[in-house]
N, C-alpha and C positions, 0 to 999 in steps of 0.2 A: 511644405507639409505642416510645419509647426504653425505657420500663420493661418492655415486652413482650420487647424484644430482649435486655435484660439478664437477664430471667428465663428466657429460652429455653434448654432443655436442649441443643438442637442446637448453639446458639452456644457454650455452655460446653464441650461435647464437642469441637467443632471447634477451639476455642482450645487445649485440652489436647493434641489430636492434632497441631496445628500446632507447638506448643512441643516436643513429643517428636520430631517430624520434623526440626526445626532441630538438636536435640541429636544425633540419629542422623546427620544429614548432616555435622555438624561432626566427629564421631568417625570416620566412614567416609572423609571427604575427606582427613583427616590421620591415617589409621590407623597408619602406620608410626611416627610420632612418639608417638602416643597409646599404642601397644602398648609402645614403648620405656619410656615413663614408667610404665606399669602394671607392666612387668617389673622396673623399678628399685625398686619397693616391696618392702621386706623383710618377712618374716613377723612380726617383732617389732613393727614400726611399725603394721601392720594389726591385730595382736592388741591392742596398747595402745590404738589408736584405737577399736577395737570395744568394749573394756572401758569406756573413758571415755564413749563414745556411749551404751552401754546403761545406765550409771549415771545419766546426765544427766537423764532424765525423773523420777527419784526426787525430787530437790529441788523440781521444778515441782509435783508432787503435794502435797508438804508445804506449799508456799506456798498452794495452793488450799485445803487442809485448814485451815490457820491462819485464813484469811479466813472460811471457812464457820463455824468454831467461834466466831469473834468475833461473827458475826451471830446466834448462838444455836442452831446445829445442829452440835455436835461429833460427829465420826465417828471410830470406831476406825480404826487403820491398815489392817486388812483391808478394812473397808467403803469407806474412801477409795480404796484401790487398785482395788477393783472398779468403783466409780463412775467414777473418773477415766480409767482406762485402757481400759475398754470403751467409754466415751463418746467418747474421743478418736479412735476409729476413724471417727467421723463426719466428721473433717477430710478424709478421702479422697473424700468425696462433694462434687462441685462445688456451690458456693453460699455457702460460708463460714458457715452457720448451723447445720448439722446436728450439729456437735460440741456446741454449746451445748444444742440441743434434746435430744440423747441423754443428756447429763450431767444435765440438769434432771429428765428422766423417771426415770432410773436412781436418782437420789438420793431420789426419793419412796419407794422400797422401804425406805429407812432413815430414814423419818420426817422428812426434810428438805423443808420447803415449797418450792414452785417458785420463789417470789420470792427466797428466800435463796440458793438454789443458782444461780439466774440472776445475782444480784448478785455472788456470790463468783467465778463463772466469768468474767464480764465484767471485773471488777476485776483478776483474775489475768492475763487477757490484756493489759489496759492496762499493768500493771506489767512484764510480759514485754517488750512493745514499747518502753516508755519506757526501761527499763534497757538494752535492746539499742542503742537510739539513743544514749543517754548514753555507754555504754562504747565504742561505735564512734567517737563524736566525740572521746573522750579518746585513742583509739589512732591515729586518722587522721594527726595531725601526725608520728607516729613511723614511718609506713609508707613514705611517699615525699614528695618535695617538691610534687608536683602533686595528691596525694590529697585534701587539704582543699579545693582549688579544684574538682576534678572532682565531689566529693560534698558540695558546699556545702549542699545541701538537708537533709542529715543534721544538720549544725550548726544550721541554722535551726529544725528541728523539736524539738531538745532542750529549749529553754525551755518550749515549748508542752506537751511531754510531761510535764515535771516539774511544771509548774503543775497539769496535769490530775490528778496523783496526790495533790494536797492533799485531805484528807477532805471539806472543805466543797464543793470543786468536784466531786469524785466523787459525793457524795451528791446534790447539786443536779442534776447531769446524769442520774443514774439515776432520780431522782424525776420529772424532766421526761419521760424516756422512758416511765416507767410511766403518767404522766398522759396522754400521747399515746395510749398503748395502753388507756386507760380502766381502769387498775388502781389499787389503793390504794397510797399511798407506802410507803417502807421503814419497817419497825417500829423500826429503830434506825439511826443513821448509821454509816458505815464509820469505824473509829477508827484513829488514827495508829499506836499500838503494833502493831496487826495488820498494817498496811501495811508497817511496818518489818520485822517478822518475815518477811512474804512476800517483801519485797525482798531480804532476806538470803539466803533459800533460792534465789530466782531468780538472784542473782548467782553463787551456788555452781554452779548448773546451767550458766550461761554459761561459767564457768571450765572446767568439764569438757568442754564442747563446744569451747572454745578449745584445750584439750589435744588433743582428738581431731583437729582440723584441723591443728594445729601438727605433730603426729607425721607426718602424711601429707605436708605441705608440706616439712618439714625433711628428710625421707627423700629426696625428689626434688631439692629445691633445694640441700640441704647447708649451709644457713645457721645451723644450730644453734639456740640459744635466741633469737638475734636475729630469727628468723622468727616468734616467738610472737605479738607484737602485730599484725603484718600478717595472719597467718593468722586470728587471733581476730577482728580487725576485718572481714576478708573474709566470715567465716561469719555474723557478726551482721548485717552489712549485707545480705547475700544473704537471710538469714532474714526481715529486715524487709521487703524487696521482695516475697518470696513471701507473707508474711502479708497484705500490703496488696493483693495480687492475688487477689481473691476468686473469680475465674473458675476458677483452677487449684486442684484439690484438693491441699492441703498445699503449695501453691506449686510444684507439679511443673512443671519446665521453666524457669520464671522464676527460681527460686532458683539453679538450676545456671548459667544464663546470667549472672546477676548476680555469682555467685562467680567465674566465669571472668574477667569484666571486672575485678573487684576484685583478683584475684591477678596481673593483668598486669604490675605492676612487678617481681614476683619471678620469673616464669617465662613461657614461651610459652603461647599458647592451648591447644594439645593437652595439655600437662602440667597446666595449671590445670583443664581440663575433666575430666581423670582424677580429680583431687582432688575436684572437685564431685560427680562420679558416685559415687565410692566413699563420700563422706560421705552422699549420699542413700541408698545401699544400707545403710549402718550405721544411719541414722535409721529406715529401714523395719524392719530386724532388731530394733532397740530397741522400736519400737511393737508388733511382733508378740510379742516376748518378754514385755513387760509385760502385753499383752492376754492372753497365754496364762496368766500368773500370775493375772490377775484372773478369768479364766474358771474356773481351778482352785479359787480361793478361793470363787467363787460356787457351784460344784458342791458343794464341801465344806459350805458353809453350808446349802444345800438338803437335802443328805443328813442333816446333823446335826439340822435342824429336823424332817424326816420321821421320823427315828429317835426323837427325843424325843416326838413325837406318838404313835408306836406304843407307847411305854412308859406311856401314860396321862397324860402331861403336856401341857398345851395346846401345840399346834404353833406357834401365832402368838407368836413371841418378839420381835416388833418393839418398839422403845422406846415407841411409842404404846400398844400392848396392855399392856405391862408397867406403864406409868404409870396406865392405867385400872384395872388390877388392884389396884395399891397404894393408889389413892385411892378405891376403891369402898366402903371401910368394912367393919367386921366383919359376918359373916353369922351368922344364928341356927343353933345346933347342933341337929340333930334328935335326939330321944331314941332 
């Protein structure tokens, strides 16, 4: 019964609509203060936040690409861009699994086996969540005197998250999941150097998102660089809450409410909600921008393949077809 309720589309849709309704009510009920906060944002802070927010998904793609290459399926930058950013549109569908499903299927067009892509995607998500929790825990003591007490659960999850990133733990957990799904185990273990590279790219992405939030917060609050740690911690904490709320697509609603609460030590709820909503809009613009680039690259690849085929060259230029051609051996020449 509980499983049916969780899987119910109506329940998920209702949850999302309820979250949006609470957000709308919060904005409308305090519209004067919210509009004042929105009006206080200068064009340069919005432009800087937009630039940082649009750049931030790039390192996440590079982290995922590094993991997939280590597992044995290296992708070119254009191919990784296509797979990652078209697939990530699945996160806007309630359920929390469609992004993974879409990414796995898209990567097959580039000769990446399902198992490898699934592993790289899940590990990338684990690294993103673990790094968000760890960085938030480091920043919390500097935000306010009661922040560490209010968000103690973040501190408690950090050791668990970091232990979970150890290659042996990751590989064992993934093999267990594959065994339960009646699939063969991983061809090779996730290696520590790849996790380090992915972690480095992920932290760079978090820094960009911290800059995005800080520019908005500092413009309203006027705290200068002192607002950087609280703003960054608020965003990462809110993202973690949204990520763990699988009912809401992309953490819609829950992320904004969590960020509003996390920014409470710096500003009032109307101002904090404005920051949260603008950050959400920037995130959506970034997703659309990268998806647009991915679709453009995909169309260019299709057109190039079709044009090559018209010129008499085999149209199938996939890595698998090329490998078969090169290993087929010499053919007899006809007189």
